[in-house]
C-alpha positions as CSV (number, residue, x, y, z in Angstrom):
1,M,-5.0,8.4,-0.8
2,K,-5.5,11.5,-2.9
3,K,-3.3,10.0,-5.5
4,T,-5.2,7.0,-5.7
5,I,-8.4,8.8,-6.1
6,L,-6.9,11.1,-8.7
7,F,-5.5,8.0,-10.5
8,F,-8.9,6.4,-10.5
9,S,-10.8,9.6,-11.6
10,L,-8.3,10.0,-14.7
11,L,-8.5,6.4,-15.5
12,T,-12.4,6.6,-15.5
13,A,-12.4,9.9,-17.4
14,A,-10.0,8.7,-19.9
15,T,-11.9,5.6,-20.8
16,F,-15.5,6.3,-19.7
17,G,-16.8,6.7,-23.2
18,F,-15.6,3.3,-24.2
19,A,-17.2,1.2,-21.3
20,Q,-14.0,-0.7,-20.8
21,V,-13.6,0.5,-17.2
22,K,-15.4,-1.9,-14.7
23,Q,-15.5,-0.6,-11.1
24,T,-17.2,-1.1,-7.8
25,T,-17.1,0.6,-4.3
26,S,-17.9,-2.8,-2.5
27,A,-15.0,-5.1,-3.2
28,I,-13.9,-7.1,-0.3
29,V,-10.6,-7.6,1.1
30,S,-9.9,-10.1,3.9
31,F,-6.9,-10.2,6.2
32,D,-6.1,-13.6,8.0
33,A,-3.0,-13.4,10.3
34,T,-4.2,-16.5,12.3
35,T,-1.8,-18.9,13.9
36,P,-2.2,-22.3,15.8
37,K,-2.0,-20.2,18.9
38,D,-4.6,-17.5,18.0
39,A,-7.6,-17.7,15.6
40,L,-8.9,-14.1,16.1
41,P,-6.5,-12.1,14.0
42,K,-8.7,-12.0,10.9
43,A,-10.7,-9.2,9.5
44,E,-12.8,-8.1,6.5
45,N,-13.3,-4.8,4.7
46,K,-16.5,-4.7,2.4
47,T,-16.1,-1.1,1.3
48,V,-13.0,-1.3,-1.0
49,I,-12.9,0.6,-4.1
50,A,-11.6,-1.5,-7.2
51,Q,-11.3,-0.7,-10.9
52,L,-10.3,-2.8,-14.0
53,N,-9.7,-1.4,-17.6
54,T,-10.5,-4.4,-19.8
55,K,-8.7,-2.9,-22.6
56,T,-5.4,-2.1,-21.0
57,G,-5.6,-4.6,-18.3
58,E,-4.8,-2.0,-15.6
59,I,-6.3,-3.0,-12.3
60,G,-6.3,-1.5,-8.8
61,F,-7.9,-1.2,-5.5
62,E,-7.8,0.9,-2.5
63,A,-8.9,-0.1,1.0
64,A,-9.5,2.2,4.1
65,V,-7.6,0.7,7.0
66,K,-10.4,1.7,9.5
67,N,-13.0,-0.2,7.6
68,F,-11.4,-3.6,8.5
69,S,-13.6,-5.3,11.0
70,F,-12.4,-7.8,13.5
71,S,-14.4,-9.9,15.7
72,N,-12.6,-8.7,18.8
73,P,-12.5,-5.0,19.3
74,L,-9.1,-4.9,21.0
75,I,-7.5,-6.5,18.0
76,Q,-9.2,-4.0,15.8
77,E,-7.8,-1.3,17.9
78,H,-4.2,-2.6,17.9
79,F,-4.5,-3.0,14.0
80,N,-5.2,0.8,13.7
81,E,-2.4,1.8,16.1
82,E,0.9,3.2,15.1
83,R,2.9,0.0,15.7
84,W,0.7,-1.7,13.0
85,M,-1.2,0.1,10.4
86,N,-1.1,3.6,11.7
87,S,-4.5,4.3,10.2
88,G,-4.3,8.0,11.4
89,K,-1.3,8.7,9.4
90,F,-1.9,6.1,6.6
91,P,-5.5,5.9,6.2
92,A,-5.6,3.5,3.1
93,F,-3.5,0.9,1.4
94,T,-3.5,0.4,-2.4
95,F,-2.6,-1.9,-5.1
96,M,-2.0,-0.6,-8.6
97,G,-1.0,-3.0,-11.2
98,K,-1.7,-4.6,-14.6
99,I,-2.9,-8.1,-15.9
100,N,0.2,-9.7,-17.6
101,D,-0.3,-10.3,-21.4
102,A,-3.8,-8.5,-21.1
103,Q,-4.2,-8.5,-24.9
104,K,-4.6,-12.3,-24.7
105,Y,-8.0,-12.1,-22.9
106,N,-11.3,-11.1,-24.3
107,F,-13.2,-9.8,-21.2
108,S,-16.2,-8.8,-23.3
109,K,-16.9,-12.7,-23.7
110,N,-18.5,-14.8,-21.2
111,G,-15.9,-17.0,-19.5
112,V,-13.4,-17.9,-16.7
113,Y,-9.8,-16.3,-17.3
114,N,-7.0,-17.3,-15.1
115,V,-4.6,-14.4,-15.3
116,T,-1.4,-13.2,-13.5
117,V,-1.2,-9.6,-12.1
118,T,1.8,-7.7,-11.3
119,G,1.7,-4.4,-9.6
120,Q,2.7,-2.1,-6.7
121,M,1.3,-2.8,-3.2
122,T,1.5,0.2,-0.9
123,V,1.1,0.0,2.9
124,K,2.2,2.8,5.2
125,D,3.9,4.5,2.2
126,K,6.1,1.5,1.5
127,S,5.7,-0.2,-1.8
128,T,6.6,-3.7,-2.9
129,V,6.2,-5.5,-6.3
130,L,3.5,-8.2,-6.0
131,T,2.7,-10.7,-8.6
132,T,-0.1,-13.0,-8.1
133,P,-2.5,-15.3,-9.9
134,A,-6.1,-14.1,-10.2
135,T,-9.3,-15.3,-11.7
136,I,-11.7,-13.2,-13.8
137,E,-15.0,-14.6,-14.4
138,V,-17.1,-12.7,-17.1
139,K,-20.8,-13.2,-17.1
140,N,-23.2,-11.0,-19.2
141,G,-21.0,-7.9,-18.9
142,S,-20.2,-8.1,-15.2
143,L,-16.9,-9.3,-14.0
144,V,-15.9,-11.0,-10.6
145,A,-12.3,-10.7,-10.0
146,T,-10.7,-12.7,-7.3
147,A,-7.0,-13.3,-6.0
148,N,-5.4,-14.8,-2.9
149,F,-1.9,-14.0,-1.9
150,S,0.3,-13.4,1.2
151,I,2.3,-10.4,2.2
152,T,5.2,-10.1,4.5
153,L,4.4,-7.6,7.3
154,A,8.1,-6.7,7.8
155,D,8.2,-5.5,4.3
156,Y,5.9,-2.6,5.3
157,G,7.5,-1.9,8.6
158,I,5.2,-3.8,10.6
159,Q,7.0,-5.9,13.3
160,V,5.1,-9.0,14.7
161,G,6.0,-10.0,18.2
162,D,7.6,-13.4,19.0
163,G,4.7,-14.7,20.8
164,G,3.4,-16.6,17.6
165,K,0.0,-15.1,17.9
166,I,0.1,-13.3,14.5
167,A,1.2,-14.6,11.4
168,G,4.2,-12.6,9.7
169,Q,2.8,-13.5,6.4
170,P,-0.9,-13.1,6.5
171,K,-3.2,-14.4,3.7
172,I,-4.9,-11.7,1.7
173,T,-8.0,-12.5,-0.4
174,V,-9.6,-9.7,-2.7
175,S,-12.9,-10.2,-4.4
176,A,-14.7,-7.8,-6.5
177,E,-17.8,-7.7,-8.5
178,L,-17.1,-5.0,-11.2
179,K,-19.8,-3.5,-13.5
């Protein structure tokens, strides 16, 4: 987590004078591991730090694990336990990446840009390469970035029981209004 904060701080400091870094502390990450057997394993975190450098295409976010809110407190407790996210030892997960061919896009001009983002998703100190389509809408200097993708929990050392109540490949949605 300290590395991520340092990364965002350096990125901001290096580009602050050029107003090309857009950021927020209220991005939203949704986690949906529902299955036909159980509709409850879904959560949302509305306090995610996100940043986009419109010149270089560098993009990233950091989500505090304990800030995911489930409708069922027991599921939330299990989510934070050692077997799952182990939020005591790994308090955050991150994505650090770059918009592919970022130079093709003019993020200072109003419009909707369909982009592809590639980077490292890190959960519980395990990183995998993630490539996903994303949409960036520019409107009067503000950007709204959204992406929908799935991850495989086993890639991050998270084992799903065989009861079929939790999807092994949950859907993740990221949405950020960056200013």
